[in-house]
C-alpha positions as CSV (number, residue, x, y, z in Angstrom):
1,M,228.4,3.3,133.0
2,C,225.3,4.2,135.0
3,S,223.8,6.2,132.2
4,A,224.3,3.3,129.8
5,L,222.5,1.0,132.3
6,F,219.7,3.4,132.6
7,A,219.5,3.7,128.8
8,E,219.4,-0.1,128.5
9,G,216.7,-0.3,131.2
10,A,214.6,2.3,129.5
11,F,215.0,0.5,126.1
12,M,213.9,-2.8,127.6
13,K,210.9,-1.2,129.3
14,E,209.9,0.4,126.0
15,T,210.2,-2.9,124.2
16,E,208.1,-4.6,126.8
17,D,205.5,-1.9,126.7
18,R,205.3,-2.2,122.9
19,R,204.9,-6.0,123.3
20,I,202.1,-5.6,125.8
21,Q,200.4,-3.1,123.5
22,R,200.6,-5.4,120.5
23,T,199.2,-8.3,122.5
24,R,196.3,-6.2,123.8
25,R,195.6,-4.9,120.3
26,S,195.6,-8.4,118.9
27,L,193.1,-9.6,121.5
28,K,190.9,-6.6,120.8
29,E,191.1,-7.1,117.1
30,A,190.3,-10.8,117.6
31,I,187.1,-10.1,119.6
32,V,185.9,-7.5,117.1
33,K,186.5,-9.9,114.2
34,L,184.6,-12.7,116.0
35,M,181.7,-10.3,116.7
36,E,181.3,-9.9,113.0
37,K,180.3,-13.6,112.9
38,K,178.4,-14.1,116.1
39,S,177.0,-12.3,119.1
40,F,179.4,-11.6,122.0
41,E,177.5,-13.9,124.4
42,K,178.4,-16.9,122.2
43,I,182.1,-16.1,121.9
44,T,184.5,-18.0,124.2
45,V,188.0,-17.0,125.5
46,K,189.3,-20.0,123.7
47,E,188.1,-18.7,120.4
48,I,189.5,-15.2,121.1
49,C,192.9,-16.7,121.8
50,E,192.8,-18.8,118.7
51,E,191.9,-15.8,116.6
52,A,194.6,-13.7,118.2
53,L,197.2,-16.5,118.0
54,T,198.0,-16.3,121.7
55,S,197.5,-18.5,124.7
56,R,194.9,-18.5,127.4
57,I,197.7,-17.8,130.0
58,T,198.6,-14.7,128.1
59,F,195.0,-13.6,127.9
60,Y,194.5,-13.9,131.6
61,N,197.7,-12.0,132.2
62,Y,195.8,-8.9,130.9
63,Y,192.1,-9.6,131.3
64,S,190.0,-11.3,134.0
65,D,187.5,-12.5,131.4
66,K,186.0,-11.6,128.0
67,Y,183.9,-8.9,129.6
68,A,186.9,-7.0,130.7
69,L,188.3,-7.3,127.2
70,L,185.1,-5.9,125.7
71,D,185.1,-3.1,128.2
72,E,188.4,-2.0,126.8
73,V,187.1,-2.3,123.3
74,I,184.2,0.0,124.2
75,E,186.5,2.4,126.0
76,D,188.7,2.6,122.8
77,L,185.6,3.1,120.7
78,N,184.3,6.0,122.9
79,K,187.8,7.6,122.8
80,E,187.7,7.3,119.0
81,L,184.3,9.0,118.9
82,E,185.5,11.8,121.2
83,E,188.6,12.4,119.1
84,R,186.8,12.4,115.8
85,F,184.3,15.0,117.2
86,R,187.1,17.1,118.6
87,Q,188.9,17.1,115.2
88,L,185.7,18.0,113.3
89,Q,184.9,20.8,115.8
90,K,188.3,22.4,115.1
91,N,186.9,23.5,111.8
92,N,183.8,24.8,113.4
93,T,185.5,28.1,114.0
94,D,182.3,30.1,114.4
95,D,180.9,27.5,116.9
96,D,177.9,27.0,114.6
97,P,175.4,24.9,116.6
98,V,173.9,23.3,113.4
99,L,177.4,22.3,112.2
100,G,178.1,21.0,115.7
101,Y,175.1,18.7,115.5
102,Q,176.1,17.6,112.0
103,N,179.6,16.9,113.2
104,L,178.3,14.7,116.0
105,A,176.1,12.9,113.5
106,D,179.1,12.3,111.3
107,C,180.9,10.6,114.2
108,F,177.8,8.5,114.8
109,L,177.6,7.5,111.1
110,S,181.3,6.9,110.6
111,I,181.6,4.5,113.6
112,R,178.3,2.8,112.8
113,Y,179.4,2.3,109.2
114,A,182.9,1.2,110.0
115,Y,181.5,-1.6,112.3
116,D,178.6,-2.4,110.1
117,A,179.3,-6.1,110.1
118,I,179.0,-6.2,113.9
119,F,175.9,-4.0,114.1
120,S,174.2,-6.0,111.3
121,N,174.9,-9.2,113.2
122,V,173.4,-8.1,116.5
123,S,170.6,-6.0,117.8
124,M,169.7,-4.1,121.0
125,E,167.8,-7.3,122.0
126,S,170.4,-9.9,121.1
127,N,173.5,-8.2,122.3
128,T,173.5,-6.9,125.9
129,I,176.8,-5.0,125.9
130,L,178.4,-3.5,122.7
131,V,175.4,-2.0,120.9
132,P,173.7,-0.6,124.0
133,A,177.0,0.8,125.2
134,Y,177.6,2.6,121.9
135,Y,174.0,3.7,121.8
136,R,174.1,5.0,125.4
137,F,177.4,6.9,124.8
138,M,175.9,8.7,121.7
139,I,172.8,9.6,123.7
140,D,174.9,11.1,126.5
141,R,177.2,13.0,124.0
142,T,174.2,14.3,122.1
143,A,172.5,15.5,125.3
144,D,175.7,17.3,126.2
145,L,175.6,19.0,122.8
146,V,171.9,20.0,123.3
147,R,172.9,21.6,126.7
148,A,176.0,23.3,125.1
149,Y,173.9,25.1,122.5
150,A,170.7,25.5,124.6
151,D,171.0,29.3,124.9
152,R,171.2,29.7,121.2
153,L,168.8,27.0,119.9
154,R,166.5,27.0,122.9
155,P,165.3,23.4,122.8
156,A,161.6,22.9,123.6
157,Y,162.2,19.5,125.3
158,P,164.7,18.2,127.9
159,P,168.1,17.4,126.5
160,E,167.7,13.6,127.3
161,Q,164.5,13.5,125.4
162,I,165.9,15.2,122.3
163,S,169.1,13.2,122.3
164,T,167.2,9.9,122.6
165,F,164.9,10.9,119.7
166,L,167.8,12.0,117.5
167,V,170.1,9.1,118.2
168,G,167.3,6.6,118.0
169,G,166.2,8.1,114.7
170,M,169.7,8.0,113.2
171,Y,170.2,4.4,114.4
172,S,167.0,3.3,112.7
173,Y,167.7,5.4,109.6
174,V,171.1,3.7,109.1
175,I,169.4,0.3,109.2
176,Y,166.9,1.5,106.6
177,A,169.6,3.1,104.4
178,R,171.9,0.1,104.5
179,K,168.9,-2.2,103.6
180,H,168.2,0.0,100.6
181,G,171.8,0.3,99.4
182,V,172.2,4.0,100.2
183,S,175.9,5.0,100.0
184,F,177.7,6.5,103.0
185,E,177.9,9.9,101.4
186,D,174.2,10.0,100.5
187,M,173.4,8.8,104.0
188,R,175.5,11.6,105.5
189,R,174.0,14.2,103.2
190,Q,170.5,13.1,104.0
191,V,171.1,13.1,107.8
192,H,172.6,16.6,107.6
193,G,169.5,17.8,105.8
194,M,167.2,16.1,108.4
195,M,169.3,17.8,111.2
196,V,168.7,21.2,109.6
197,D,164.9,20.5,109.3
198,L,164.7,19.3,112.9
199,I,166.6,22.2,114.4
200,G,164.4,24.5,112.4
201,S,161.2,22.9,113.7
202,N,159.2,23.3,116.8
203,M,161.6,21.0,118.6
204,Y,163.7,24.1,118.9
205,T,162.3,27.6,119.4
206,A,165.1,29.5,117.8
207,V,164.6,30.5,114.1
208,G,166.8,31.5,111.2
209,T,169.6,29.0,111.4
210,G,170.3,29.8,107.8
211,R,172.0,26.5,107.0
212,D,171.6,24.8,103.6
213,K,170.3,21.2,103.8
214,D,172.9,20.0,101.3
215,E,175.9,21.4,103.1
């Protein structure tokens, strides 16, 4: 009898947990969809609830305000980036630093491309949260990568300077490529080639990386 009650209690908790997860997911999907149409600053909690087909009472059961909801969206985005990079690096069995840089660039491009509608609708100046948060995260991760391969590539500048340069360049290049109708695969190939050229330049003092631009 006791085991049956425990089993029933566990089932009810699991069902409740799934319901909470679905509600949170619906709210996060709603705010992302709304940000494809307008900047975050102009979105109201009422609009989020209407898009998610839920009530304001339900919203405030989980989030104190729309900023708390966006914080969770950003956290999920960062986790997705980390997981994508981890999966790509599994195939980097030789721990090739150039491939490591290219893998991180792929993460940057895939997320930027997946959320193109949002990034095309806002800018660093008009959106004070999502874009800078994504940009800051990529700069920090790239700086970590510069440090991780510093003994082998010997960067000629501090990690933060190199990461800001690389991420800023990729960010601007994506805007250029999208404006000129460059496909994702062509964009990816070109960025890989530029990574090889940069790592083989005076920005890094190591030579002989031996990577093909078109890889």
